[in-house]
Every structure is written in structure tokens, then in C-alpha cells.
C-alpha angles and dihedrals in degrees: 000000000000124000141200107268123228101154111067143311117356123245118203095227094049109033143046104247144156120240099285099211093048086072089062107050111197097020093116090053092048092054095043092045095060098254133153111218147161128237117194137175138137122280119295098011099120106275097130092041091054093044094051091047090052091051092049092049095048093047090046091060091051101210093102135031113232124195130195115205126173119207094192094116090061095066115161099341120165105199112088095191094053090042092052090053092046092052090047091054093045091053093047093047093050092047092051092048094049113106088210094060112103108166120217118244113286091012114182120254108268094218096054116154092214109136094023133257093300090065099035094120094048091046096051091048090051090050092050089054092049093047096045094055091209138067113299133213119194120193116194113203121200088018091157089068085085116083140174120354091354090061093043092054092047095048095044092053088052091049093047091052092045097053093045098048089116091065104031137029114266136152115292091215134019128182128194110206128189145096096297130082120224094269091056092056085070090058089049089056100044112011089175092060095248113162121252092210127237098314104076117185088212100067091084095062110109098189143000109216126197120205105224127217120256119278120229088257091053091050089053090049092050093049092046089064088063091047092050092051100041107017091237109142130213100222126227112298097014097103092043090051091051089051093049093048098044106023084221099301098167099221093048091047091054094039093055092048092047091049091051096045101039107026109025097037099023092224091303094149095186090071119086121234109238138192088258089056091051091052091048090049091050091052093047093051092050094046094045093050096213117206093268092054095040096050092047094049093048085067087068088079093061113104093227090053093044090051090064103030096052097064088040090062094050097034090235123154118265139195090232116127131185089254092054113118091219090053092052091045095054094045090048087054087057094236096118139022139186115259116183091333096313128106110238137158111288091245139350092262091057090047090056093043092051092051095044095043095052093044095042095103091050090050091052090050090053096057092098100031101042119050116212106234117015088120095048120121129184090258102031141305137325092236095178090055092044093052092047089052091051090051089056091045093049092048091052099039109031119099135184093239100044115141128183111196089321093308094121099153095051097047094113092052093047094048091050091049090049091050092050092044090053089053097043092049083081093069116322146055143228128239111207125203113192125175131167116250099006094116094232149063114228119208130179114196115202117195129165094338096314127106129211125192119217123183112190121210140170125216087252095061101030107112106176113231093012089058091046089052091051090051094047090053090050089052090051091056090052096042092236132133103209138042140181118233114195109196115197113208111225097186114103092202097071123089123233090251088060094044099048115074142126126208139150128237125196112213131164093343092309132108117228117192109208114211114193117210 
């Protein structure tokens, strides 16, 4: 019986999977045509699966020898000579273990020291070509584990071999595979922006390929494999809900299905998987903080990530441009994406994970001071009472020097999200809409069948009627007639009596409850 895979590369006889190479149109032609290229995508999106499938396919045809080699064990080294030897030995070990490797008579020793340590990578690749007796393709996985001078040495040996292929044996095709696109390899080499000079190791790259997320149609095709094998049906709306929650992120797509099949239904294949199951699976994955989620969220502590995520939370303007190295880094990680020209979380699950991860410490601190459900009603929440309680909480607990994991400017937004999360843990959830430069954070609290719109502002980005118009348009998208607008005062000169207020504004047929803080 196959399963949905959440732990590593997929294998056709063990896992439900889509045709790996179909997600990279043209990759066969690149390899066969003698090209050097880059494949990049976030973690757990199918890079290794596609790479191994390409190697199997090439070796199955027999007219070329293909080699897979992972550089993951060489993470962040800083000794080019030792790294050269380590890469040489990795290449040699993988060649010798390959069932497709049949050396020609009198083949040279793969680990030859000819050329010295400084050319150990070039030399072993030459020896592989001599020993294989046919064109060779070498595909380096986790290539972005190399940094600095180690990466420079590696890339320049590849370039030297590439440009001299007319006079010496060298691989016909080489791929560098990892999270980074070709431009970000330059940052890996010289983070300080120092020039590499005229001989760039990047001018031999024919193409930089991105592995895309699944489409909704592809999610349906993946899930239909499980239905065909077990008879278990994904009910109406379930696939669409998975698409909306994940935007096709492959690990999330598989993790939700696995949670539904194995945990929620306990492999009882006669039971349909419903939208409610999908939502329960989403919540379990977020709460459990599986390795994929945990490793991604730990990136939130990095200064270059915080620089972009902090204004995203508050909607503040930023100096980030599409050419910014930090922007490319965070999109390569798969945390954020561009939607209609605006930087947003890559999918709604990541938006919720970001908000809950950053406010987790605040939530833990509220366990004793903030009860879960005193504002609960049979059909929803007493939002007026809840907001009044938050005003009291903020007055008693805010401080000028508060800092949450370095996210100093977005402390008000994170504390409010923690307060609401504490409350909704008693029977609801929060949908978070974050977008860079919008001047707001949009929240939709769902509790016992009722929905409540909250648009968070600061005194710096509150613009009167323009802000009311933003809020009214947000209400239109939700089909609601009223919203709460907390406005955090950033001036240190105002007293609490001036900051704390509540009043209603009628605008465009909507009611906006202003909540001063």
C-alpha cells in the first residue's frame, strides 16, 4: 500500500507522486544537449525526487552515464582544500556505488591526486569521464550548502573543465540544485558584495529552473491515486480547501492528506475525507510543529528575514525591492511570494504559522492572566467586551521597550494576535491577511459559526477616511457589515487617558468600531 510522503524524496513504488520530470519541462533536453544549469526551489518541494528520476532515466537509456551527488554533508565549511577532497571522495563513492557504472578496461583511479588538492574536483570529474567511456552528466544536490571560498573553488573548477572540454574529458552536463537561484550563489560567495573579477563562474549556466508548486488540478490528480488504490474519497470541497490553504506547497499537500488518512480516520478507508477533516489536519500540523514547519519558522530569527517579515506583519512600507538580496533569499526559502505586485505569505497556512510562531511566547504568558472563553456566546463572541478587555490588558502590560524575538516594531500586532489566539483556542480560529506596504493587518476571527473583521492600524498609518475606505472594502470581501479597528498610538507623549477610547464610525453603509490603544 502506498502512502503520502512527508519525510524525504519520493519513490514510485512506495509513495503517491506526480511524474517528477513533468514539473521541469525541458530538463531532459538541457541534460542531453550538454548544458550546465541550476534548479532551485524551497525545501521539500520535489528537487531530489526529480533529480533522482532524471538520473534513473538517463542511465536506463544507456547512452550517457548520470551521477547523483549530494553535498549536504559539507554545510558551511570554510576550508577549500578539505572541501575539495571531500567532494572528490563523495563523487568517487557515488560512482562506485552506482549500478550503472561499468568502467572501461584500465580505467584510471577515481581518487587520483594528479593536479593537486586545488584541482581535486576537476580531476575526479575528468577521471569519471575517462572511466565511464561515454558522456557523463553530474547532478549536485544541496549545492548551496557550499559558501565563500569553498564555493568559489568548486565553481571555478567546474568552469575550467567546461571551457576546456575540447581538449580534456569533462562532464557533458552539470546541474547545481538547491534552494538558491543563480543570482543568490553570488551572495553565497561574497556576502559583502566584493567583486569576483572578470572571470565569473556563472557565465556557463544555460538556464535557471524553478520547480513550481502543485496546481489545484495536480493536487486532485495526486489525491485520486489514493482513491483509486483504497476507495477512500475526498469529498466535495476538500481538494479546493487544500489548495486554498497551501497554494500547492508539496509538503503541506502531502502532510494534510497523511494527517487525514492516518490520524483522523485511522486508515478507515470507507470514510470520506471532508473539508472539516482538512481544517482539523491543518490545525494539528501547525500545533505539532513538524520538522518542515519548525525548520522554516526558525528562519524567522534571522536578521535578513526579520527585516522583511516585520513590515509585512504591520503592513508598513519598506525599502525592499525585487532586486534586494534579502527579498530573493526569503522568496527562495518559500516563506513569501508576490501576489499582484505585493509581497505576501506564500500561503494561508504559512501566514497563520508566522503569526502564531512569533506570538507563541506571548500566548504562553497569557495562560494565567487571560481566560479562554469569558466572551463566548452560543452564537459567537462578545466582541465589544473582548476589545474592552484587550484595552485593559494592553494598558497594564505594554511597555516602551518590549521586544518579541527582535520584532520590536510589530509588538502591538503580535500581542493582539496572541490575545485573540488565546481566546479562539476555546473554539475558533483566526485568518490572517498580511501584505507589505498596505498600512494594515487584516484579521478575520471565526468563532462558533460567526465571523468578525479586525483591521489593525497604528497612529502612523491611520489616515481617516482613506483608512475607513480600506476597511469598508475589506468588509465587502467578507460579506460583513461591521469591523473593529484597533489603533495603536505610537507617540510617547500622550497619556493613557488620551490613548484609550472607543467610538463608532459609519462609512459606506458599514459600521467601524474604533478601539484606541
